[in-house]
All heavy atoms as TSV, in Angstrom:
chain	resi	resn	atom	element	x	y	z
A	1	THR	N	N	46.240	109.209	161.334
A	1	THR	CA	C	46.721	107.893	161.714
A	1	THR	C	C	48.230	107.896	161.624
A	1	THR	O	O	48.808	108.416	160.685
A	1	THR	CB	C	46.147	106.820	160.777
A	1	THR	OG1	O	44.733	106.898	160.806
A	1	THR	CG2	C	46.601	105.447	161.198
A	2	TRP	N	N	48.822	107.304	162.641
A	2	TRP	CA	C	50.272	107.283	162.750
A	2	TRP	C	C	50.685	105.966	163.358
A	2	TRP	O	O	49.978	105.421	164.209
A	2	TRP	CB	C	50.696	108.461	163.629
A	2	TRP	CG	C	52.110	108.512	164.068
A	2	TRP	CD1	C	53.189	108.810	163.296
A	2	TRP	CD2	C	52.624	108.290	165.379
A	2	TRP	NE1	N	54.328	108.784	164.059
A	2	TRP	CE2	C	53.998	108.470	165.344
A	2	TRP	CE3	C	52.030	107.947	166.589
A	2	TRP	CZ2	C	54.822	108.312	166.449
A	2	TRP	CZ3	C	52.832	107.795	167.696
A	2	TRP	CH2	C	54.209	107.989	167.618
A	3	GLY	N	N	51.792	105.399	162.962
A	3	GLY	CA	C	52.233	104.122	163.509
A	3	GLY	C	C	53.729	104.092	163.754
A	3	GLY	O	O	54.494	104.842	163.153
A	4	VAL	N	N	54.114	103.208	164.658
A	4	VAL	CA	C	55.515	102.993	164.985
A	4	VAL	C	C	55.732	101.486	165.049
A	4	VAL	O	O	54.928	100.766	165.643
A	4	VAL	CB	C	55.878	103.613	166.356
A	4	VAL	CG1	C	57.282	103.257	166.746
A	4	VAL	CG2	C	55.698	105.102	166.343
A	5	LEU	N	N	56.806	101.021	164.455
A	5	LEU	CA	C	57.169	99.614	164.544
A	5	LEU	C	C	58.256	99.488	165.600
A	5	LEU	O	O	59.345	100.045	165.444
A	5	LEU	CB	C	57.659	99.100	163.191
A	5	LEU	CG	C	58.070	97.638	163.124
A	5	LEU	CD1	C	56.890	96.742	163.503
A	5	LEU	CD2	C	58.563	97.294	161.740
A	6	LEU	N	N	57.938	98.823	166.690
A	6	LEU	CA	C	58.880	98.642	167.787
A	6	LEU	C	C	59.393	97.211	167.806
A	6	LEU	O	O	58.646	96.283	167.527
A	6	LEU	CB	C	58.200	98.909	169.136
A	6	LEU	CG	C	57.634	100.288	169.388
A	6	LEU	CD1	C	56.865	100.291	170.707
A	6	LEU	CD2	C	58.750	101.307	169.437
A	7	PHE	N	N	60.637	97.062	168.151
A	7	PHE	CA	C	61.190	95.744	168.390
A	7	PHE	C	C	61.281	95.595	169.902
A	7	PHE	O	O	62.321	95.807	170.509
A	7	PHE	CB	C	62.550	95.589	167.708
A	7	PHE	CG	C	62.441	95.598	166.210
A	7	PHE	CD1	C	62.630	96.755	165.491
A	7	PHE	CD2	C	62.098	94.442	165.535
A	7	PHE	CE1	C	62.499	96.770	164.115
A	7	PHE	CE2	C	61.963	94.442	164.156
A	7	PHE	CZ	C	62.161	95.613	163.445
A	8	ALA	N	N	60.141	95.280	170.511
A	8	ALA	CA	C	60.027	95.199	171.959
A	8	ALA	C	C	58.972	94.161	172.311
A	8	ALA	O	O	58.136	93.806	171.484
A	8	ALA	CB	C	59.622	96.558	172.529
A	9	ASP	N	N	59.018	93.729	173.552
A	9	ASP	CA	C	57.966	92.831	174.016
A	9	ASP	C	C	56.740	93.659	174.396
A	9	ASP	O	O	56.737	94.881	174.275
A	9	ASP	CB	C	58.445	91.972	175.183
A	9	ASP	CG	C	58.903	92.793	176.382
A	9	ASP	OD1	O	58.681	94.018	176.408
A	9	ASP	OD2	O	59.484	92.195	177.304
A	10	GLU	N	N	55.698	92.991	174.857
A	10	GLU	CA	C	54.447	93.679	175.160
A	10	GLU	C	C	54.631	94.731	176.258
A	10	GLU	O	O	54.076	95.834	176.173
A	10	GLU	CB	C	53.387	92.662	175.583
A	10	GLU	CG	C	52.003	93.228	175.675
A	10	GLU	CD	C	50.963	92.157	175.911
A	10	GLU	OE1	O	51.213	90.985	175.596
A	10	GLU	OE2	O	49.878	92.514	176.414
A	11	ALA	N	N	55.411	94.407	177.284
A	11	ALA	CA	C	55.650	95.368	178.373
A	11	ALA	C	C	56.399	96.599	177.862
A	11	ALA	O	O	56.076	97.731	178.222
A	11	ALA	CB	C	56.422	94.704	179.500
A	12	GLY	N	N	57.374	96.388	177.005
A	12	GLY	CA	C	58.127	97.511	176.433
A	12	GLY	C	C	57.254	98.385	175.550
A	12	GLY	O	O	57.375	99.612	175.557
A	13	ALA	N	N	56.359	97.766	174.804
A	13	ALA	CA	C	55.444	98.528	173.956
A	13	ALA	C	C	54.500	99.367	174.808
A	13	ALA	O	O	54.201	100.514	174.472
A	13	ALA	CB	C	54.645	97.586	173.056
A	14	GLN	N	N	54.051	98.819	175.932
A	14	GLN	CA	C	53.161	99.569	176.818
A	14	GLN	C	C	53.887	100.768	177.420
A	14	GLN	O	O	53.310	101.851	177.549
A	14	GLN	CB	C	52.614	98.663	177.927
A	14	GLN	CG	C	51.508	99.315	178.712
A	14	GLN	CD	C	50.320	99.696	177.844
A	14	GLN	OE1	O	49.820	98.890	177.065
A	14	GLN	NE2	N	49.862	100.911	177.959
A	15	ILE	N	N	55.150	100.601	177.769
A	15	ILE	CA	C	55.949	101.725	178.285
A	15	ILE	C	C	56.049	102.818	177.225
A	15	ILE	O	O	55.865	104.000	177.510
A	15	ILE	CB	C	57.344	101.245	178.722
A	15	ILE	CG1	C	57.225	100.387	179.987
A	15	ILE	CG2	C	58.284	102.424	178.956
A	15	ILE	CD1	C	58.499	99.652	180.356
A	16	ALA	N	N	56.310	102.418	175.981
A	16	ALA	CA	C	56.400	103.391	174.890
A	16	ALA	C	C	55.072	104.108	174.690
A	16	ALA	O	O	55.041	105.334	174.520
A	16	ALA	CB	C	56.837	102.698	173.598
A	17	LEU	N	N	53.956	103.368	174.719
A	17	LEU	CA	C	52.638	103.990	174.569
A	17	LEU	C	C	52.379	105.001	175.679
A	17	LEU	O	O	51.872	106.099	175.421
A	17	LEU	CB	C	51.536	102.937	174.592
A	17	LEU	CG	C	51.315	102.119	173.329
A	17	LEU	CD1	C	50.286	101.029	173.580
A	17	LEU	CD2	C	50.892	102.992	172.179
A	18	ASN	N	N	52.711	104.637	176.897
A	18	ASN	CA	C	52.506	105.549	178.019
A	18	ASN	C	C	53.342	106.816	177.869
A	18	ASN	O	O	52.864	107.922	178.144
A	18	ASN	CB	C	52.818	104.864	179.345
A	18	ASN	CG	C	51.808	103.796	179.686
A	18	ASN	OD1	O	50.684	103.797	179.185
A	18	ASN	ND2	N	52.200	102.862	180.531
A	19	ARG	N	N	54.563	106.677	177.422
A	19	ARG	CA	C	55.434	107.842	177.225
A	19	ARG	C	C	54.900	108.746	176.117
A	19	ARG	O	O	54.932	109.972	176.233
A	19	ARG	CB	C	56.860	107.404	176.911
A	19	ARG	CG	C	57.572	106.831	178.104
A	19	ARG	CD	C	58.974	106.407	177.756
A	19	ARG	NE	N	59.631	105.849	178.935
A	19	ARG	CZ	C	60.789	105.217	178.911
A	19	ARG	NH1	N	61.426	105.057	177.756
A	19	ARG	NH2	N	61.313	104.745	180.009
A	20	ILE	N	N	54.419	108.148	175.055
A	20	ILE	CA	C	53.853	108.933	173.955
A	20	ILE	C	C	52.615	109.688	174.434
A	20	ILE	O	O	52.450	110.871	174.165
A	20	ILE	CB	C	53.524	108.028	172.744
A	20	ILE	CG1	C	54.823	107.531	172.103
A	20	ILE	CG2	C	52.661	108.764	171.732
A	20	ILE	CD1	C	54.622	106.408	171.104
A	21	ARG	N	N	51.727	108.994	175.158
A	21	ARG	CA	C	50.521	109.643	175.698
A	21	ARG	C	C	50.872	110.803	176.623
A	21	ARG	O	O	50.282	111.878	176.543
A	21	ARG	CB	C	49.684	108.647	176.481
A	21	ARG	CG	C	48.824	107.774	175.664
A	21	ARG	CD	C	47.907	106.972	176.582
A	21	ARG	NE	N	47.295	105.886	175.861
A	21	ARG	CZ	C	47.203	104.650	176.305
A	21	ARG	NH1	N	47.679	104.332	177.479
A	21	ARG	NH2	N	46.622	103.726	175.585
A	22	ASP	N	N	51.834	110.565	177.522
A	22	ASP	CA	C	52.224	111.613	178.473
A	22	ASP	C	C	52.795	112.829	177.756
A	22	ASP	O	O	52.424	113.967	178.057
A	22	ASP	CB	C	53.241	111.077	179.482
A	22	ASP	CG	C	52.639	110.061	180.441
A	22	ASP	OD1	O	51.393	109.974	180.530
A	22	ASP	OD2	O	53.425	109.350	181.106
A	23	ALA	N	N	53.684	112.589	176.797
A	23	ALA	CA	C	54.280	113.707	176.050
A	23	ALA	C	C	53.223	114.441	175.243
A	23	ALA	O	O	53.221	115.681	175.179
A	23	ALA	CB	C	55.391	113.190	175.133
A	24	PHE	N	N	52.313	113.707	174.635
A	24	PHE	CA	C	51.224	114.304	173.860
A	24	PHE	C	C	50.392	115.221	174.744
A	24	PHE	O	O	50.111	116.371	174.397
A	24	PHE	CB	C	50.362	113.184	173.265
A	24	PHE	CG	C	49.146	113.666	172.522
A	24	PHE	CD1	C	49.236	114.054	171.200
A	24	PHE	CD2	C	47.905	113.713	173.146
A	24	PHE	CE1	C	48.108	114.491	170.507
A	24	PHE	CE2	C	46.784	114.140	172.475
A	24	PHE	CZ	C	46.886	114.529	171.149
A	25	ASN	N	N	49.981	114.701	175.897
A	25	ASN	CA	C	49.141	115.487	176.802
A	25	ASN	C	C	49.866	116.710	177.356
A	25	ASN	O	O	49.265	117.785	177.485
A	25	ASN	CB	C	48.617	114.607	177.936
A	25	ASN	CG	C	47.550	113.658	177.464
A	25	ASN	OD1	O	46.771	113.984	176.576
A	25	ASN	ND2	N	47.511	112.480	178.040
A	26	GLN	N	N	51.142	116.583	177.660
A	26	GLN	CA	C	51.914	117.720	178.160
A	26	GLN	C	C	52.015	118.816	177.108
A	26	GLN	O	O	51.816	119.994	177.402
A	26	GLN	CB	C	53.308	117.274	178.592
A	26	GLN	CG	C	53.313	116.489	179.880
A	26	GLN	CD	C	54.700	115.965	180.222
A	26	GLN	OE1	O	55.678	116.214	179.519
A	26	GLN	NE2	N	54.786	115.209	181.304
A	27	LYS	N	N	52.333	118.430	175.891
A	27	LYS	CA	C	52.465	119.425	174.825
A	27	LYS	C	C	51.117	120.062	174.489
A	27	LYS	O	O	51.038	121.240	174.192
A	27	LYS	CB	C	53.102	118.806	173.594
A	27	LYS	CG	C	54.518	118.367	173.825
A	27	LYS	CD	C	55.336	118.471	172.583
A	27	LYS	CE	C	56.744	118.001	172.840
A	27	LYS	NZ	N	57.629	119.051	173.186
A	28	LEU	N	N	50.058	119.268	174.538
A	28	LEU	CA	C	48.725	119.784	174.264
A	28	LEU	C	C	48.325	120.826	175.307
A	28	LEU	O	O	47.830	121.896	174.964
A	28	LEU	CB	C	47.725	118.630	174.236
A	28	LEU	CG	C	46.323	118.936	173.750
A	28	LEU	CD1	C	46.347	119.451	172.315
A	28	LEU	CD2	C	45.469	117.682	173.844
A	29	LYS	N	N	48.559	120.526	176.556
A	29	LYS	CA	C	48.216	121.454	177.632
A	29	LYS	C	C	49.065	122.719	177.590
A	29	LYS	O	O	48.608	123.794	177.980
A	29	LYS	CB	C	48.366	120.772	178.981
A	29	LYS	CG	C	47.299	119.736	179.234
A	29	LYS	CD	C	47.526	118.999	180.535
A	29	LYS	CE	C	46.489	117.900	180.701
A	29	LYS	NZ	N	46.740	117.079	181.890
A	30	ALA	N	N	50.298	122.603	177.102
A	30	ALA	CA	C	51.204	123.744	177.048
A	30	ALA	C	C	50.916	124.655	175.855
A	30	ALA	O	O	51.398	125.783	175.805
A	30	ALA	CB	C	52.652	123.257	176.984
A	31	SER	N	N	50.132	124.190	174.906
A	31	SER	CA	C	49.851	124.955	173.693
A	31	SER	C	C	48.646	125.871	173.895
A	31	SER	O	O	47.539	125.403	174.158
A	31	SER	CB	C	49.584	124.009	172.524
A	31	SER	OG	O	49.137	124.727	171.401
A	32	ALA	N	N	48.869	127.149	173.727
A	32	ALA	CA	C	47.768	128.115	173.848
A	32	ALA	C	C	46.746	127.922	172.727
A	32	ALA	O	O	45.544	128.074	172.934
A	32	ALA	CB	C	48.320	129.540	173.817
A	33	GLU	N	N	47.223	127.566	171.536
A	33	GLU	CA	C	46.326	127.402	170.398
A	33	GLU	C	C	45.501	126.118	170.485
A	33	GLU	O	O	44.341	126.085	170.097
A	33	GLU	CB	C	47.110	127.385	169.072
A	33	GLU	CG	C	47.810	128.670	168.742
A	33	GLU	CD	C	49.198	128.752	169.392
A	33	GLU	OE1	O	49.740	127.706	169.811
A	33	GLU	OE2	O	49.721	129.865	169.496
A	34	LEU	N	N	46.098	125.051	170.982
A	34	LEU	CA	C	45.417	123.758	170.990
A	34	LEU	C	C	44.752	123.432	172.320
A	34	LEU	O	O	43.900	122.560	172.384
A	34	LEU	CB	C	46.418	122.644	170.652
A	34	LEU	CG	C	47.074	122.731	169.286
A	34	LEU	CD1	C	48.091	121.613	169.113
A	34	LEU	CD2	C	46.050	122.699	168.177
A	35	GLY	N	N	45.131	124.120	173.375
A	35	GLY	CA	C	44.624	123.818	174.701
A	35	GLY	C	C	43.124	123.955	174.844
A	35	GLY	O	O	42.518	123.299	175.699
A	36	SER	N	N	42.501	124.767	174.032
A	36	SER	CA	C	41.056	124.967	174.138
A	36	SER	C	C	40.260	123.999	173.260
A	36	SER	O	O	39.036	123.995	173.305
A	36	SER	CB	C	40.700	126.402	173.758
A	36	SER	OG	O	41.027	126.642	172.402
A	37	LEU	N	N	40.938	123.186	172.472
A	37	LEU	CA	C	40.258	122.237	171.589
A	37	LEU	C	C	40.086	120.886	172.269
A	37	LEU	O	O	40.880	120.500	173.123
A	37	LEU	CB	C	41.054	122.056	170.298
A	37	LEU	CG	C	41.264	123.302	169.454
A	37	LEU	CD1	C	42.161	122.987	168.272
A	37	LEU	CD2	C	39.933	123.857	168.979
A	38	ASN	N	N	39.070	120.154	171.885
A	38	ASN	CA	C	38.853	118.802	172.399
A	38	ASN	C	C	39.621	117.836	171.504
A	38	ASN	O	O	39.132	117.425	170.453
A	38	ASN	CB	C	37.358	118.476	172.419
A	38	ASN	CG	C	37.087	117.118	173.024
A	38	ASN	OD1	O	37.959	116.511	173.629
A	38	ASN	ND2	N	35.869	116.650	172.858
A	39	ILE	N	N	40.822	117.485	171.912
A	39	ILE	CA	C	41.696	116.610	171.140
A	39	ILE	C	C	41.998	115.379	171.979
A	39	ILE	O	O	42.267	115.489	173.173
A	39	ILE	CB	C	43.017	117.329	170.775
A	39	ILE	CG1	C	42.719	118.557	169.919
A	39	ILE	CG2	C	43.960	116.377	170.060
A	39	ILE	CD1	C	43.942	119.399	169.618
A	40	SER	N	N	41.941	114.221	171.361
A	40	SER	CA	C	42.249	112.996	172.090
A	40	SER	C	C	43.232	112.142	171.293
A	40	SER	O	O	43.314	112.253	170.069
A	40	SER	CB	C	40.979	112.209	172.387
A	40	SER	OG	O	40.361	111.805	171.197
A	41	LEU	N	N	43.939	111.310	172.007
A	41	LEU	CA	C	44.886	110.376	171.416
A	41	LEU	C	C	44.397	108.971	171.741
A	41	LEU	O	O	44.189	108.632	172.905
A	41	LEU	CB	C	46.287	110.590	171.995
A	41	LEU	CG	C	47.357	109.592	171.579
A	41	LEU	CD1	C	47.653	109.724	170.082
A	41	LEU	CD2	C	48.621	109.811	172.385
A	42	ILE	N	N	44.189	108.182	170.719
A	42	ILE	CA	C	43.780	106.799	170.905
A	42	ILE	C	C	44.931	105.932	170.417
A	42	ILE	O	O	45.457	106.143	169.326
A	42	ILE	CB	C	42.491	106.495	170.116
A	42	ILE	CG1	C	41.355	107.370	170.631
A	42	ILE	CG2	C	42.125	105.023	170.220
A	42	ILE	CD1	C	40.095	107.301	169.809
A	43	SER	N	N	45.315	104.967	171.232
A	43	SER	CA	C	46.477	104.153	170.881
A	43	SER	C	C	46.180	102.675	171.066
A	43	SER	O	O	45.277	102.285	171.796
A	43	SER	CB	C	47.671	104.558	171.748
A	43	SER	OG	O	47.370	104.388	173.107
A	44	GLY	N	N	46.953	101.873	170.374
A	44	GLY	CA	C	46.841	100.426	170.497
A	44	GLY	C	C	48.144	99.785	170.094
A	44	GLY	O	O	48.917	100.356	169.324
A	45	ALA	N	N	48.410	98.616	170.629
A	45	ALA	CA	C	49.635	97.891	170.304
A	45	ALA	C	C	49.275	96.455	169.956
A	45	ALA	O	O	48.378	95.863	170.551
A	45	ALA	CB	C	50.597	97.925	171.486
A	46	ALA	N	N	49.981	95.925	168.993
A	46	ALA	CA	C	49.782	94.536	168.586
A	46	ALA	C	C	51.140	93.876	168.435
A	46	ALA	O	O	52.127	94.535	168.096
A	46	ALA	CB	C	49.022	94.462	167.270
A	47	GLN	N	N	51.184	92.595	168.694
A	47	GLN	CA	C	52.416	91.831	168.579
A	47	GLN	C	C	52.266	90.813	167.460
A	47	GLN	O	O	51.200	90.197	167.304
A	47	GLN	CB	C	52.712	91.130	169.906
A	47	GLN	CG	C	54.052	90.446	169.931
A	47	GLN	CD	C	54.411	89.971	171.331
A	47	GLN	OE1	O	53.777	90.363	172.306
A	47	GLN	NE2	N	55.411	89.151	171.440
A	48	TRP	N	N	53.327	90.628	166.685
A	48	TRP	CA	C	53.308	89.674	165.577
A	48	TRP	C	C	53.088	88.268	166.116
A	48	TRP	O	O	53.707	87.846	167.082
A	48	TRP	CB	C	54.622	89.733	164.806
A	48	TRP	CG	C	54.646	88.790	163.648
A	48	TRP	CD1	C	55.201	87.546	163.611
A	48	TRP	CD2	C	54.060	88.996	162.371
A	48	TRP	NE1	N	54.998	86.969	162.395
A	48	TRP	CE2	C	54.303	87.841	161.603
A	48	TRP	CE3	C	53.345	90.043	161.797
A	48	TRP	CZ2	C	53.862	87.703	160.298
A	48	TRP	CZ3	C	52.909	89.906	160.482
A	48	TRP	CH2	C	53.177	88.755	159.745
A	49	ASP	N	N	52.183	87.525	165.486
A	49	ASP	CA	C	51.866	86.154	165.861
A	49	ASP	C	C	51.980	85.287	164.614
A	49	ASP	O	O	51.116	85.337	163.738
A	49	ASP	CB	C	50.456	86.088	166.452
A	49	ASP	CG	C	50.071	84.693	166.905
A	49	ASP	OD1	O	50.833	83.736	166.664
A	49	ASP	OD2	O	48.994	84.559	167.506
A	50	ASP	N	N	53.056	84.496	164.535
A	50	ASP	CA	C	53.301	83.655	163.356
A	50	ASP	C	C	52.166	82.690	163.056
A	50	ASP	O	O	51.930	82.355	161.893
A	50	ASP	CB	C	54.581	82.834	163.537
A	50	ASP	CG	C	55.835	83.659	163.389
A	50	ASP	OD1	O	55.791	84.696	162.703
A	50	ASP	OD2	O	56.871	83.271	163.960
A	51	SER	N	N	51.466	82.242	164.083
A	51	SER	CA	C	50.419	81.242	163.859
A	51	SER	C	C	49.153	81.840	163.249
A	51	SER	O	O	48.374	81.122	162.628
A	51	SER	CB	C	50.076	80.530	165.172
A	51	SER	OG	O	49.508	81.433	166.095
A	52	GLU	N	N	48.950	83.149	163.425
A	52	GLU	CA	C	47.725	83.772	162.914
A	52	GLU	C	C	47.960	84.852	161.866
A	52	GLU	O	O	47.038	85.207	161.147
A	52	GLU	CB	C	46.933	84.375	164.073
A	52	GLU	CG	C	46.424	83.331	165.045
A	52	GLU	CD	C	45.518	83.914	166.107
A	52	GLU	OE1	O	45.029	85.045	165.917
A	52	GLU	OE2	O	45.299	83.234	167.112
A	53	MET	N	N	49.174	85.368	161.794
A	53	MET	CA	C	49.466	86.464	160.866
A	53	MET	C	C	50.339	85.959	159.725
A	53	MET	O	O	51.298	85.220	159.947
A	53	MET	CB	C	50.162	87.601	161.616
A	53	MET	CG	C	49.302	88.220	162.684
A	53	MET	SD	S	50.194	89.489	163.593
A	53	MET	CE	C	48.942	90.056	164.702
A	54	HIS	N	N	49.960	86.392	158.522
A	54	HIS	CA	C	50.663	85.897	157.343
A	54	HIS	C	C	51.349	87.008	156.549
A	54	HIS	O	O	52.245	86.726	155.754
A	54	HIS	CB	C	49.696	85.132	156.449
A	54	HIS	CG	C	48.985	84.039	157.184
A	54	HIS	ND1	N	49.612	82.889	157.618
A	54	HIS	CD2	C	47.703	83.935	157.620
A	54	HIS	CE1	C	48.756	82.130	158.266
A	54	HIS	NE2	N	47.577	82.740	158.280
A	55	ASP	N	N	50.912	88.247	156.739
A	55	ASP	CA	C	51.540	89.365	156.038
A	55	ASP	C	C	51.418	90.621	156.907
A	55	ASP	O	O	50.720	90.607	157.916
A	55	ASP	CB	C	50.932	89.569	154.649
A	55	ASP	CG	C	49.437	89.835	154.671
A	55	ASP	OD1	O	49.000	90.704	155.457
A	55	ASP	OD2	O	48.716	89.205	153.892
A	56	PRO	N	N	52.108	91.691	156.534
A	56	PRO	CA	C	52.089	92.906	157.354
A	56	PRO	C	C	50.697	93.482	157.590
A	56	PRO	O	O	50.451	94.106	158.615
A	56	PRO	CB	C	52.956	93.886	156.563
A	56	PRO	CG	C	53.831	93.031	155.722
A	56	PRO	CD	C	53.020	91.817	155.405
A	57	TYR	N	N	49.788	93.266	156.670
A	57	TYR	CA	C	48.439	93.800	156.832
A	57	TYR	C	C	47.721	93.163	158.024
A	57	TYR	O	O	46.886	93.795	158.661
A	57	TYR	CB	C	47.626	93.639	155.547
A	57	TYR	CG	C	48.226	94.413	154.406
A	57	TYR	CD1	C	48.861	93.767	153.353
A	57	TYR	CD2	C	48.184	95.801	154.405
A	57	TYR	CE1	C	49.435	94.481	152.316
A	57	TYR	CE2	C	48.752	96.525	153.367
A	57	TYR	CZ	C	49.381	95.866	152.334
A	57	TYR	OH	O	49.958	96.580	151.317
A	58	ASP	N	N	48.040	91.908	158.315
A	58	ASP	CA	C	47.450	91.262	159.484
A	58	ASP	C	C	47.890	91.964	160.769
A	58	ASP	O	O	47.090	92.134	161.696
A	58	ASP	CB	C	47.845	89.790	159.539
A	58	ASP	CG	C	47.251	88.971	158.411
A	58	ASP	OD1	O	46.173	89.346	157.913
A	58	ASP	OD2	O	47.867	87.956	158.040
A	59	LEU	N	N	49.138	92.374	160.824
A	59	LEU	CA	C	49.645	93.104	161.990
A	59	LEU	C	C	48.972	94.470	162.096
A	59	LEU	O	O	48.541	94.877	163.177
A	59	LEU	CB	C	51.161	93.270	161.900
A	59	LEU	CG	C	51.825	94.016	163.058
A	59	LEU	CD1	C	51.591	93.310	164.389
A	59	LEU	CD2	C	53.314	94.178	162.798
A	60	ILE	N	N	48.840	95.158	160.989
A	60	ILE	CA	C	48.182	96.472	160.976
A	60	ILE	C	C	46.722	96.327	161.415
A	60	ILE	O	O	46.232	97.101	162.248
A	60	ILE	CB	C	48.283	97.124	159.575
A	60	ILE	CG1	C	49.733	97.481	159.276
A	60	ILE	CG2	C	47.384	98.355	159.485
A	60	ILE	CD1	C	49.996	97.872	157.837
A	61	ASP	N	N	46.026	95.332	160.884
A	61	ASP	CA	C	44.628	95.119	161.274
A	61	ASP	C	C	44.502	94.834	162.767
A	61	ASP	O	O	43.590	95.328	163.429
A	61	ASP	CB	C	44.017	93.968	160.475
A	61	ASP	CG	C	43.792	94.308	159.019
A	61	ASP	OD1	O	43.781	95.522	158.684
A	61	ASP	OD2	O	43.641	93.375	158.211
A	62	SER	N	N	45.426	94.059	163.294
A	62	SER	CA	C	45.403	93.739	164.720
A	62	SER	C	C	45.621	94.990	165.563
A	62	SER	O	O	44.942	95.194	166.581
A	62	SER	CB	C	46.476	92.691	165.027
A	62	SER	OG	O	46.478	92.369	166.385
A	63	ALA	N	N	46.543	95.845	165.148
A	63	ALA	CA	C	46.800	97.088	165.884
A	63	ALA	C	C	45.590	98.016	165.823
A	63	ALA	O	O	45.232	98.640	166.829
A	63	ALA	CB	C	48.036	97.788	165.323
A	64	ILE	N	N	44.948	98.091	164.683
A	64	ILE	CA	C	43.749	98.928	164.554
A	64	ILE	C	C	42.645	98.421	165.470
A	64	ILE	O	O	41.964	99.204	166.130
A	64	ILE	CB	C	43.288	99.001	163.081
A	64	ILE	CG1	C	44.290	99.823	162.274
A	64	ILE	CG2	C	41.884	99.585	162.976
A	64	ILE	CD1	C	44.085	99.783	160.777
A	65	LYS	N	N	42.480	97.105	165.556
A	65	LYS	CA	C	41.473	96.543	166.455
A	65	LYS	C	C	41.776	96.899	167.905
A	65	LYS	O	O	40.866	97.111	168.696
A	65	LYS	CB	C	41.396	95.028	166.280
A	65	LYS	CG	C	40.708	94.620	165.008
A	65	LYS	CD	C	40.673	93.123	164.855
A	65	LYS	CE	C	40.089	92.759	163.500
A	65	LYS	NZ	N	40.197	91.342	163.213
A	66	GLU	N	N	43.049	96.971	168.263
A	66	GLU	CA	C	43.428	97.336	169.625
A	66	GLU	C	C	42.998	98.763	169.966
A	66	GLU	O	O	42.701	99.054	171.111
A	66	GLU	CB	C	44.932	97.177	169.833
A	66	GLU	CG	C	45.388	95.745	169.917
A	66	GLU	CD	C	44.791	95.001	171.083
A	66	GLU	OE1	O	44.753	95.556	172.197
A	66	GLU	OE2	O	44.357	93.856	170.880
A	67	THR	N	N	42.954	99.636	168.981
A	67	THR	CA	C	42.528	101.013	169.257
A	67	THR	C	C	41.053	101.086	169.617
A	67	THR	O	O	40.625	102.042	170.249
A	67	THR	CB	C	42.803	101.958	168.069
A	67	THR	OG1	O	42.016	101.561	166.942
A	67	THR	CG2	C	44.282	101.972	167.704
A	68	GLU	N	N	40.283	100.086	169.238
A	68	GLU	CA	C	38.862	100.061	169.569
A	68	GLU	C	C	38.634	99.893	171.063
A	68	GLU	O	O	37.579	100.215	171.572
A	68	GLU	CB	C	38.174	98.938	168.809
A	68	GLU	CG	C	38.189	99.144	167.308
A	68	GLU	CD	C	37.702	97.944	166.532
A	68	GLU	OE1	O	37.301	96.927	167.163
A	68	GLU	OE2	O	37.729	98.002	165.299
A	69	TYR	N	N	39.636	99.373	171.772
A	69	TYR	CA	C	39.500	99.140	173.203
A	69	TYR	C	C	40.112	100.241	174.051
A	69	TYR	O	O	40.010	100.231	175.253
A	69	TYR	CB	C	40.141	97.800	173.580
A	69	TYR	CG	C	39.526	96.652	172.822
A	69	TYR	CD1	C	40.210	96.013	171.798
A	69	TYR	CD2	C	38.232	96.235	173.114
A	69	TYR	CE1	C	39.628	94.977	171.091
A	69	TYR	CE2	C	37.639	95.193	172.410
A	69	TYR	CZ	C	38.345	94.563	171.414
A	69	TYR	OH	O	37.766	93.548	170.707
A	70	ASP	N	N	40.776	101.213	173.430
A	70	ASP	CA	C	41.392	102.319	174.154
A	70	ASP	C	C	40.357	103.417	174.346
A	70	ASP	O	O	39.755	103.877	173.388
A	70	ASP	CB	C	42.589	102.853	173.365
A	70	ASP	CG	C	43.399	103.885	174.123
A	70	ASP	OD1	O	42.973	104.275	175.240
A	70	ASP	OD2	O	44.438	104.299	173.628
A	71	VAL	N	N	40.169	103.845	175.566
A	71	VAL	CA	C	39.185	104.884	175.831
A	71	VAL	C	C	39.718	106.255	175.456
A	71	VAL	O	O	38.977	107.214	175.357
A	71	VAL	CB	C	38.728	104.886	177.311
A	71	VAL	CG1	C	37.994	103.610	177.627
A	71	VAL	CG2	C	39.908	105.088	178.232
A	72	GLY	N	N	41.015	106.367	175.224
A	72	GLY	CA	C	41.605	107.653	174.866
A	72	GLY	C	C	41.585	108.609	176.042
A	72	GLY	O	O	41.070	108.311	177.101
A	73	GLU	N	N	42.171	109.772	175.837
A	73	GLU	CA	C	42.191	110.794	176.870
A	73	GLU	C	C	41.779	112.107	176.248
A	73	GLU	O	O	42.474	112.630	175.404
A	73	GLU	CB	C	43.580	110.927	177.484
A	73	GLU	CG	C	43.977	109.702	178.261
A	73	GLU	CD	C	45.250	109.896	179.034
A	73	GLU	OE1	O	45.559	111.058	179.382
A	73	GLU	OE2	O	45.940	108.918	179.278
A	74	SER	N	N	40.633	112.594	176.617
A	74	SER	CA	C	40.163	113.882	176.094
A	74	SER	C	C	40.680	114.993	176.971
A	74	SER	O	O	40.794	114.855	178.175
A	74	SER	CB	C	38.639	113.916	176.074
A	74	SER	OG	O	38.146	112.934	175.216
A	75	ASN	N	N	40.988	116.116	176.361
A	75	ASN	CA	C	41.458	117.296	177.101
A	75	ASN	C	C	40.550	118.457	176.845
A	75	ASN	O	O	39.943	118.618	175.898
A	75	ASN	CB	C	42.875	117.643	176.683
A	75	ASN	CG	C	43.844	116.540	177.083
A	75	ASN	OD1	O	43.823	116.074	178.214
A	75	ASN	ND2	N	44.662	116.113	176.159
């Protein structure tokens, strides 16, 4: 599990997620050792909501829930 805290709007976060996925997949395909393994990256993004979130754990929980909807990319 890995996380990044971005100061961006939803569109900016999606751009960052896409770039991370693309770089991950490129490096995975370029690796002779890892290229034969079934490795996937599942990602999710959440935005802070003052009306529903009260502490950092609420943001983390929301981001984890977002990963449940990502189909990931298997190689």
